[in-house]
N, C-alpha and C positions, 0 to 999 in steps of 0.2 A: 857394444862400444863398438866405434870405426876407428880405423887406422887416421895418423895424424894427417897423411895427405887425403883423405876422403872428408874428413872433417874440413881442411883447407878449401876442397872443392864444393862441397854443401855451403861453407860460411860465404864464399864467391858468387854462388849461384845467387843467395837471399837477399845479399847486397845489392847485387845488379837487378834482382827482380823489384828490390825497393825503390831502386832510382827511375827503372824504365817501365815499370809495369809489364814488362815484354818476356817473352819464354828466352831463356838462357840458354846458348851453344855451345859445344866443344871449343871452339877457336876463342869466344870472348874469354871464356874461361881461361884459358891457356895464356891470353894476354894480360890477365888482372892477378895471376897465381905468384905469390912473392919467391915461388922455386920454379925452377927449369924442368915442364914434363912435356912430352909430344902429346899432339893433340889424340894418337892413337890409344894412348894411356888414360888420356882424359875420360875418352868415349867408354873405355872398359870401365872405370871407376864409377863413372855416371850411371852406368847399366847395372853396376852393384847396388849402387843407392836406390834406383829404380825397384831393384827386386826387393829392397829392405822397404820399399814404400814411405821413403824420405824425399823424393822429388817425383815428378810425373809428367806424362806429356799431355800436349793440349792439341787437339785434333791432330792435322798434319805437320804441324811444326817439327824440325828436328830438334828444336828448343826445348828444355824442362824447366818446369816451376816447382818450387815448395810445396809439401802436402801439408796437410796439419801435422802430421806424424814428423815431417822435417823441421817444421817450426817448432815444435815441442822438443827435438832435440836440441835445435839451436837455442832456444831459451833456457834447458837444463843445463847444457854443457858448454857453450860457446859465446854468448852475449857478454859483452862488458860496459857497464856506464861509460860514456863519453862526457868528456868535460864539453860544457856549452860554450858558447861565445862569451866574453864580458858584458857584452851591451845585453844579454838577456837577463844575466844576474842584476845589473842595474836597473834594469825594467822592474824586476819583481821586487826589489829592493824601494824602489820609488815608490810604486803604485801601494805597496803595504806600509812605508811611511808617511801616513796622513793621520789624523785625529778621526778615532770611531767612537762611537757612542754604547755601541752595543758589541756583545761577540756575536752576534747573529750577522751583524754589518761586515766582520772581519771575514766570516765562513762565506757570506756569498761574493765578498769580493774576489775570495781565493777561487771560487768557481769560474768567475769570470775571467780573471787572469790566464788561468789554464786554459781556457777556451779560447781567449784571444790569441795566447803565444802558439798553440798548437793547431787551430783549425778543426779540433776535435769537440765532442761534446764532454763535459766534464761535471764531475760532481763534487760536493765538499759536505760533508757531515760534521756537524758541530761536536765537541768533546761532551762526554756524558754529563748528567747535572745532579749526580746523586749528593753533592755536598751543597748545594744551591738552596737558599733559605729563602721565605717569603718577609719580605720587610714592609709591606704594607697594599692595602687593597682601597681601591675606590671606585664608585659608581659615578658617572657625569651624566646627566640628562642631556638628549640631543633635541628632541621634540616632545610631542604629548607622550607616544608610546616608547620613543626610541630611548634606549641608554648606550652608554659606553661603558663595559666593564674592563677595568684596568689593574694588572698586577704587577707588582715590582718586586724582583729579586734579588739577592745580596751581589751577584754579578754585575749588575747594575742594567739588566736586562727589563725592559718593558712590554709585556703581553697585553694585549687588549682584542676586544671584540665587540661588535654590535648587536644588540637584541632588540627585537619588535616583542614588548613585554603584553601578556595577555592582558584583555580588559578587567579581567577580575582581579590583579594582582595589583594592589597600592604600594604608594611612596613609604608608608610606614612599616609596611613590610619588609620592603628594600633594605631600608634603613638599619633594620634589625639585623639582616641578613650581614650587612657591611661590619657592623658591628660586632656580630659574633666571629667573622671570618678576623677581622684585628685582634681582638681579645684573644681566641683560642688559637690561630693559625699562624701567626707572626714568629718567626723564629723556629719553625718547623722546617724540617726540610722538603723538597718537593716530592720524595719518595716516600715520606711520612704521611703525606695526606692522600690517602688512599678512599675511594668510594664509600667503602663501610664505614670510615672515621666522619665523611662530610655527613652521611645520611644520620649517625648518632648524634652529632653537634645539631643537627635540625632539628631533630625530634626534641633535643633537650632544652637548645635555646631559642629556636625560633617557633618552635610549635604550629598549631593550626593546618587546615588542609592545605594549604599552598606552600608547605617547607618542602614538600619534594619536587614541585617544579622549581621553586627558587634555585635549590641544590643543583639539578640538573644543569641549569642555565650556567651558574657557576662552576661547575667541575669542568666544562669545555674551556674554560680560561688554565684553570690548574693543567688538566690533562695536556694544553699545547704547550705551556711553560714547563713542563717534565719532559716532553718528548724531544728526542735530539733531531735535531732542524736539517734536514736536507735540501740542500741548492742544487739547481741544474743550470747550466748555462753551455749556449752552444746547440741547441738541439736542432737550428736549421742545417747544421754542420753534415746531420746525419744525411740530408740529400746530397751533398759532396760524394760522401764516402758510400753510398748506396748502390749498389747493382740492381737493386729491386725496380722495374717497371711496372709493377702492380700497383695502383695506387691504395685498394685495400691494403696491403702489407706495411705500406710505409706511415698511413695514419695509425694501424696499430702499434709500428714501431715506436711512433710519437706518444701514444698514450703508454706505451712499456716505459718509457725513459722518465716520464711523468709519475709513474707509480713509486711514491716513496716507498712503501713497504717491500715492494717487488726488489726496487732498487738496493735498498739496505742488506736483503737477504743474499743480492749478488755480492755486495759489498763486504761482506763479512770473511775476516780473516780468521778466524777462531777455529772453522774447520778445515781449513786448506792445510794439505799433507806437504807444503813448503819445510825446506830443511832449515831455512835461517838464511841461507847462503846470500841473499838480496833481502833487502826491505821492501823491495816492490816486487809485489806477486801477479803473476799474468794468466788470465785465463782466455783461451781461444774460445772463438764462437762454437767450435765443436764440444767443446767441454762444457758451454751454459745449457740449460734446461730449458731454453727456448728456442725454436727452430728460426726465429725472426733475427737473432743474433749469429746466425753461421757464417756470415762473411765479416765479422767482427772481433775484435779483441777488446779486453778489458784489463787494463793496468791500476791495481789498487795499491795504497801506500798507506800504511797507520802512522799517524802523529800521537806525538803523549805531551801532554802538558801537566805532569806531574800529579799533585794530587787533583787537580781538577779533571783528570779522567783522560781519556782517548779519545780519538775523531778519526776519520778516513776522509781521503783526496782521492780520487778515480780519473780516468781517460777512457772513452769508449771510442774508439777509432777502426780503420781498416785491418784485416787481417795482416795487408804487406806493411804496416807503418815502420818506421826506422826506429826499432826497438832501443838501440842503444842511446840514440839521444832522449827518446823519452823517458827511459828508467835513468838516466842522468839528472833530465827534469826533474822528474817527483821526487827522487833523494834528496836535491837540493832544498825544493819549496817545501817540502813537509816540514823541513829544520825551520826554515824562515817562518811558516806559518806558526809552528809551535814557540817562536820566541816571540812574534808579535802577540799571540794571545797571553803569554807569560807576562808581558810587559803590561798588558791590557789590565791581567788579574790584579797584577801588583798594585794598581791604584785602588785597591777596597780592602789591604791591608794595613 
């Protein structure tokens, strides 16, 4: 652990570097410290911080910048959530206070709001669907061989997909499959409708050589409805916050943030060693398993919608982001998002 004075100096260096993005010298620190300390003393303390690996020198500059270890110490011991201007809170409430017709619309809007407010890349993952049940299934013909499969669930969500039917599958077989789903699956939770159940029902209720093909088509709709929806907004902000000059790396970074399974693993808070001190967890780029993220930080906050499960919101931005403001924003936003979703679910009770 550091002394109180060393912590003040480290905190000052991080705050100044966040604002200016320039190395911080001892005179700058002296002018900003809340206590009176000589420049020589500050230089000595900065040398200690450098020996501990918490700050580092860049090129020939006499100033110092925080290291990854310095940021980690700051995040674990010094950072405090900052109350945001009233206008920010009002904007969040205003943008969430409009009619939404599906849970996914609310979650998608959450990602957009966070990205707009921060100019970072934002992620929003919907709450779990463990208690959601199937309330209806329909097939709508679109053209000669195209159909739209529509699944409606108890939370008001409507999942649909368009399929091109093979020529050997006929309309009466489709009607039989639709009847089977409505007779056998309505009222069951999405988690209960497993591929093995679908296969068994197809063999018993539909039969015929095309039963398996029909079920593979229809299983896609069930799978999408049961999956936790992940929305990303502000991918273009990666350009603003990236120091990468290599086009290939930037392209790979874009693909990375659009990979839902990979991002979900990054957002997983269940394996974090966080001590519960803050509801917002922070991973520095050096702590993430992908080299493309080495100059970024990921802030993740979980929100709870009671019996409807939990979801996640997150921000991906530069390592030298203003953490106090971002933590304050995510703390407030997760509560507002949970309230909005609870209001929405209340309409179906």
